[in-house]
C-alpha positions in Angstrom: 0.0 -0.4 0.1 2.7 2.5 0.9 4.8 1.8 -2.6 1.5 2.2 -4.5 1.4 5.8 -2.6 4.9 6.5 -3.4 4.5 5.3 -6.9 1.6 7.8 -7.6 3.1 10.7 -5.1 6.2 10.6 -7.8 3.8 10.5 -10.6 1.6 13.2 -9.5 5.3 15.0 -8.9 6.3 14.3 -12.5 4.0 13.9 -14.9 6.5 14.1 -17.5 8.6 11.5 -16.4 8.4 9.6 -19.7 9.2 13.0 -21.8 12.4 13.1 -19.7 13.6 9.7 -20.2 13.1 10.4 -24.0 14.8 13.3 -24.0 17.6 11.4 -22.2 17.7 9.0 -24.9 17.2 11.3 -27.7 21.2 12.4 -27.9 22.2 8.8 -27.5 20.2 7.7 -30.6 21.2 10.8 -32.2 25.0 9.7 -31.7 24.4 6.2 -32.6 23.1 7.8 -36.1 25.8 9.9 -36.7 27.9 6.7 -35.7 26.2 4.9 -38.4 26.1 7.7 -41.0 30.2 8.0 -40.6 30.8 4.4 -40.7 28.4 4.2 -43.9 30.5 7.0 -45.2 34.0 5.0 -44.1 33.0 1.9 -46.0 31.7 4.2 -49.2 35.0 6.1 -49.3 37.0 2.7 -48.7 35.0 1.0 -51.6 35.8 4.0 -54.0 39.3 3.9 -53.2 39.6 0.4 -54.4 40.2 -0.7 -57.8 37.3 -1.7 -60.3 37.3 -5.3 -60.7 39.7 -6.3 -63.6 41.3 -3.0 -63.6 45.4 -2.8 -63.3 47.5 0.0 -61.8 49.1 2.8 -64.1 52.5 2.0 -64.8 54.5 4.8 -64.3 58.1 5.1 -65.2 60.4 6.0 -62.6 63.9 6.8 -61.9 66.0 3.6 -60.7 67.5 3.6 -57.1 70.7 4.5 -56.8 73.5 2.3 -57.4 75.6 1.3 -54.6 78.4 -1.0 -55.1 78.4 -3.9 -52.9 81.3 -5.4 -51.3 81.9 -8.9 -53.2 83.7 -11.9 -51.7 87.3 -11.9 -52.6 87.7 -14.3 -55.6 84.2 -13.3 -56.6 85.4 -11.9 -60.1 88.0 -14.8 -60.4 85.4 -17.7 -60.1 83.2 -15.4 -62.7 80.9 -13.9 -60.0 77.8 -11.8 -61.3 75.1 -9.3 -59.8 72.2 -11.7 -59.3 69.6 -9.8 -61.7 71.8 -9.0 -64.9 75.3 -10.1 -64.8 78.2 -8.1 -64.6 79.4 -5.8 -67.4 82.3 -7.3 -69.9 85.5 -5.3 -70.6 84.6 -2.4 -73.0 86.3 -2.2 -76.7 89.4 0.5 -76.6 88.6 3.4 -77.7 91.7 3.4 -79.9 90.3 0.7 -82.1 89.3 1.5 -85.4 86.1 -0.1 -85.9 85.4 1.7 -82.7 86.6 5.2 -84.0 85.1 4.7 -87.2 81.7 3.5 -85.5 81.3 6.2 -82.8 82.1 8.8 -85.7 79.7 7.7 -88.0 77.3 7.8 -85.4 78.1 11.4 -84.0 77.9 13.2 -87.3 74.4 11.3 -88.1 72.9 12.4 -84.4 74.1 15.8 -85.2 72.1 15.7 -88.8 69.4 14.4 -87.1 69.0 17.2 -84.2 69.8 19.4 -86.7 67.0 18.4 -88.9 64.7 18.0 -85.9 65.3 21.4 -84.6 64.4 23.1 -88.0 61.6 21.5 -88.6 60.3 21.9 -84.8 61.2 25.6 -84.3 57.8 26.8 -83.1 57.3 23.8 -80.8 60.5 24.6 -79.4 59.8 27.9 -78.8 56.6 27.1 -77.1 58.7 24.4 -75.0 61.7 27.4 -74.4 58.5 29.7 -73.0 56.7 27.3 -70.9 59.8 26.3 -69.2 60.5 30.1 -68.7 57.3 30.6 -67.3 57.3 27.6 -64.9 60.7 28.4 -63.4 59.3 31.8 -62.9 56.3 30.7 -61.1 58.2 28.0 -59.4 59.6 30.4 -56.3 55.9 31.6 -55.8 54.7 27.7 -55.6 57.7 27.4 -53.0 56.9 30.3 -51.0 53.5 29.0 -50.8 54.8 25.6 -49.6 56.5 27.1 -47.0 53.0 28.5 -45.8 51.8 24.7 -45.7 49.6 24.9 -48.7 49.8 21.9 -51.0 51.7 22.1 -53.7 48.8 21.1 -56.0 47.0 23.9 -54.6 50.0 26.5 -55.2 50.3 25.4 -58.8 46.8 26.0 -59.3 46.3 29.7 -57.5 49.8 30.6 -59.3 48.3 29.4 -62.9 44.8 30.7 -62.2 46.5 34.3 -61.4 48.7 34.0 -64.9 45.7 32.9 -67.0 43.4 35.6 -65.4 46.1 38.3 -66.9 46.5 36.7 -70.3 42.3 36.5 -70.4 42.0 40.2 -68.9 44.2 41.2 -71.2 42.7 39.6 -74.4 39.2 40.7 -73.0 40.3 44.2 -72.9 42.3 43.7 -76.5 39.2 42.6 -78.5 36.3 44.7 -77.3 38.2 47.3 -78.5 39.6 46.3 -81.6 35.9 45.6 -82.6 34.8 49.1 -81.6 37.7 51.0 -83.5 37.4 49.2 -86.7 33.4 49.7 -86.5 34.1 53.2 -86.0 36.3 53.4 -88.8 34.1 51.9 -91.4 31.3 54.2 -90.2 33.3 57.2 -90.4 35.3 56.1 -93.8 32.5 57.4 -96.3 32.3 60.6 -94.6 36.1 61.3 -94.6 36.2 60.2 -98.2 33.3 62.5 -99.5 34.7 65.3 -97.0 38.4 64.7 -99.1 36.9 64.6 -102.4 34.8 68.0 -101.6 37.6 69.6 -100.3 39.6 72.3 -102.3 43.1 70.4 -101.9 41.7 67.6 -103.9 40.0 69.8 -106.8 42.9 71.6 -107.5 44.2 68.0 -107.9 42.3 66.7 -110.0 42.2 70.0 -112.1 45.9 69.5 -112.7 46.4 66.1 -112.8 43.0 64.2 -113.4 42.9 62.3 -110.2 39.4 61.8 -109.9 39.6 59.5 -113.6 42.6 58.1 -112.8 41.1 56.6 -109.4 38.2 55.5 -111.0 40.2 53.5 -113.7 42.1 51.9 -110.9 38.9 51.0 -109.5 37.5 49.2 -112.1 40.6 47.8 -112.6 41.0 46.2 -109.0 37.4 44.8 -109.3 37.6 43.3 -112.6 40.6 41.5 -111.5 40.0 37.9 -109.9 43.6 38.1 -108.7 43.3 41.1 -106.6 39.9 40.1 -105.4 41.6 36.4 -104.4 44.4 38.4 -102.7 42.4 40.2 -100.5 40.4 37.2 -99.4 43.5 35.2 -99.1 45.1 38.3 -96.4 41.9 38.0 -94.5 42.0 34.2 -94.3 46.0 34.5 -93.5 45.2 37.3 -90.5 42.3 34.7 -89.3 44.8 32.0 -89.0 47.5 34.1 -87.7 45.2 34.8 -84.8 44.3 31.4 -84.7 47.7 30.2 -84.4 49.0 32.8 -81.5 45.6 31.7 -79.3 46.6 28.0 -80.1 50.0 28.9 -79.0 48.9 30.5 -76.1 47.0 28.0 -75.0 50.1 25.4 -75.5 52.3 27.7 -73.8 49.9 27.8 -70.3 49.6 24.0 -70.6 53.1 22.9 -70.8 53.9 25.6 -68.0 51.0 23.5 -65.7 53.0 20.3 -66.6 56.0 21.3 -66.4 55.5 23.1 -63.0 53.9 20.1 -61.6 56.6 18.0 -62.7 59.4 20.7 -62.0 60.9 18.5 -59.0 61.1 15.3 -60.9 62.5 16.9 -64.1 65.5 18.3 -61.5 66.0 14.8 -60.2 66.0 13.2 -63.5 68.2 16.0 -64.9 70.8 15.3 -61.7 70.8 11.3 -62.0 72.3 11.8 -65.7 75.4 13.6 -64.0 78.6 11.1 -62.7 77.9 10.5 -59.1 80.8 11.9 -58.2 79.7 15.3 -59.7 76.2 15.0 -59.0 76.7 17.3 -55.6 78.2 20.2 -58.0 75.7 20.0 -60.7 72.6 20.1 -58.4 74.1 23.1 -56.7 74.8 24.7 -59.9 71.6 24.0 -61.5 69.8 25.1 -58.3 71.6 28.3 -58.7 70.4 29.0 -62.2 67.0 27.8 -61.6 66.7 29.9 -58.7 68.3 33.2 -60.4 65.8 32.7 -63.3 62.8 32.4 -61.0 64.0 35.3 -58.9 64.4 37.0 -62.2 61.2 36.6 -63.9 59.3 37.5 -60.2 61.2 40.3 -60.0 61.1 41.6 -63.7 56.9 40.9 -63.1 56.8 43.4 -60.2 58.7 45.9 -62.1 56.3 45.5 -64.7 53.2 45.9 -62.9 54.3 48.6 -61.0 55.2 50.6 -64.1 51.8 49.5 -65.7 50.0 51.3 -62.6 51.8 54.3 -63.0 51.0 54.9 -66.6 47.7 53.7 -66.3 47.2 56.5 -63.0 48.9 58.9 -65.4 46.7 58.2 -68.5 43.4 58.3 -66.0 44.4 61.5 -65.1 45.4 63.4 -68.6 42.4 61.5 -70.2 44.2 59.3 -72.7 41.7 56.7 -74.6 42.3 53.4 -73.9 44.2 53.5 -70.7 43.3 49.9 -70.0 44.5 48.6 -72.9 47.1 50.9 -72.9 48.3 49.9 -69.1 48.4 45.8 -70.6 50.4 47.0 -73.4 53.1 48.9 -71.0 53.0 45.9 -68.6 53.7 43.3 -71.5 57.0 45.6 -72.9 58.3 46.8 -69.6 59.4 42.8 -69.3 61.6 43.6 -71.9 64.8 44.7 -70.0 66.1 47.9 -70.6 64.5 49.1 -74.2 60.9 47.7 -73.1 60.3 50.9 -70.7 61.2 53.2 -73.6 59.1 51.4 -76.2 56.2 51.6 -74.3 56.4 55.4 -73.2 56.4 55.8 -77.1 54.0 53.7 -78.2 51.4 55.7 -75.6 53.1 58.9 -76.3 52.0 58.3 -80.1 48.5 57.5 -79.3 48.3 60.8 -76.9 49.2 63.1 -79.7 45.6 62.1 -80.5 44.3 64.4 -77.7 46.6 67.4 -78.3 50.6 67.7 -77.6 49.9 69.3 -74.4 48.7 65.9 -73.1 51.8 64.1 -74.5 53.8 66.5 -73.2 52.4 66.2 -69.3 52.5 61.9 -69.9 55.8 62.2 -71.6 57.6 64.4 -68.5 55.6 62.3 -65.8 56.5 58.5 -67.1 60.1 59.1 -68.2 60.9 61.0 -64.9 58.9 57.6 -63.2 61.5 55.3 -65.6 64.4 57.2 -64.1 63.0 56.9 -60.8 63.1 52.9 -61.4 66.1 52.9 -62.9 67.8 53.9 -59.9 65.9 53.3 -56.9 62.9 50.3 -57.8 64.9 47.7 -60.1 68.0 47.9 -57.8 65.9 46.8 -54.6 63.8 44.1 -56.0 66.1 42.8 -58.5 68.8 42.1 -55.4 68.3 38.8 -55.3 67.7 37.7 -58.7 70.6 37.9 -61.1 73.5 40.2 -61.0 74.6 41.0 -64.8 77.5 43.9 -65.9 75.9 46.4 -67.6 77.4 46.1 -70.8 76.8 41.9 -71.2 73.4 43.0 -70.3 72.9 45.2 -73.4 74.6 42.6 -75.9 72.6 39.7 -74.2 69.4 41.8 -74.9 70.3 42.7 -78.6 71.4 38.8 -79.4 68.4 37.3 -77.8 66.2 39.8 -79.7 67.8 39.4 -82.7 67.8 35.4 -82.5 64.4 34.9 -80.6 62.5 38.0 -81.1 60.5 39.1 -77.9 61.2 35.7 -76.2 64.8 35.8 -76.5 65.0 39.5 -75.2 63.0 38.2 -72.5 65.3 35.3 -71.5 68.6 36.7 -72.5 69.7 38.3 -68.8 68.7 35.1 -67.3 70.7 33.0 -69.7 73.6 35.7 -69.6 73.7 35.0 -65.9 74.0 31.3 -66.0 76.7 31.6 -68.3 78.5 34.0 -66.4 78.2 31.7 -63.5 79.3 28.7 -65.3 82.2 30.2 -66.4 83.2 31.4 -63.0 82.5 27.9 -61.3 83.8 25.9 -63.7 86.2 27.6 -66.5 87.7 29.9 -64.1 87.8 27.5 -61.1 89.9 24.7 -63.8 92.4 27.6 -64.7 93.2 28.7 -61.4 94.4 25.1 -60.8 97.0 24.8 -63.4 
């Protein structure tokens, strides 16, 4: 009787007892549900990582491991001891043997002719490869800096290439609408310009003296009735279109190759170092790392200098009212990549455009921009490029002229890093060897 009274009193004191127990059971049930969901997701992820039935893993071509000469027991060579897999190499043929000398001489000449034939028929591809490798070496310090900040290398490569692609897309997105707009304006205004010129007093006087109107009419009739001339115009339009298409295709190829080179640059370095003899491998690696570091720092430094140059030019052009300021800023940035003469060429180009707004506008821009070039040469470039390359002024000028003559703009861009690499090799190899004699 007492127990029933206690239970009834407890029930009356806590009418929601069942709800409390249910509320206590709810977190446990939710935890079990989350645990089962996590287990299911883990099973799905493990299943996705497993290869498909019958699938074979992709074979990767990798460098063989370092060769370490093992200690052989005494008398192993005399007993004909061989390595467990491929056996020991036999004696080499003497280099003074006539058969060896003739065969190797013929092979050398044949290989030289083959390399010349391949190079002469793949010049465009080689230029694309050099440009992509130059871009990859330039982006490598950025990727390395991101890696030091605990960012994975694939993410760093993605960020670097995205910035590069955005710059290229921004340039073309600014260039193409400007060209279309200007061509449309020229087509619309051309009849007005021609009519005003024909009605001018100057043209009337020329026509009275030399019969210019009849001569122009005669030449136009000949041109319209000449199929070769019309075909030449059509061929010129097609040629211009093919040139633009080839340029876009080359840009795409260079970007893709840059991405692959940047992703495989550490492996490419390891492969290259393994081609050197093991006794000299450490020195080859040190020199190569110094060269690649100087090239990368040079590209990054030149990019910073070009960006500052283009920013200053854009600000001045916007203030003085020069047309197409954004497009001209892109042009200034591209030309500023060319060392020594790029800034001067960019200034002249913008000055010619600014003359359309008057000589006062051109004078103001010329004074501001060329004063900035002096400030850049004496204060900005030395501080930005101090960790890049150290090339004497005369060597820099000669290398830029020679590179531009051989490979055009690309040659001018890579001229100073190439000269720095050559000077480093001469200093660390040839001069050291000469000092030892």
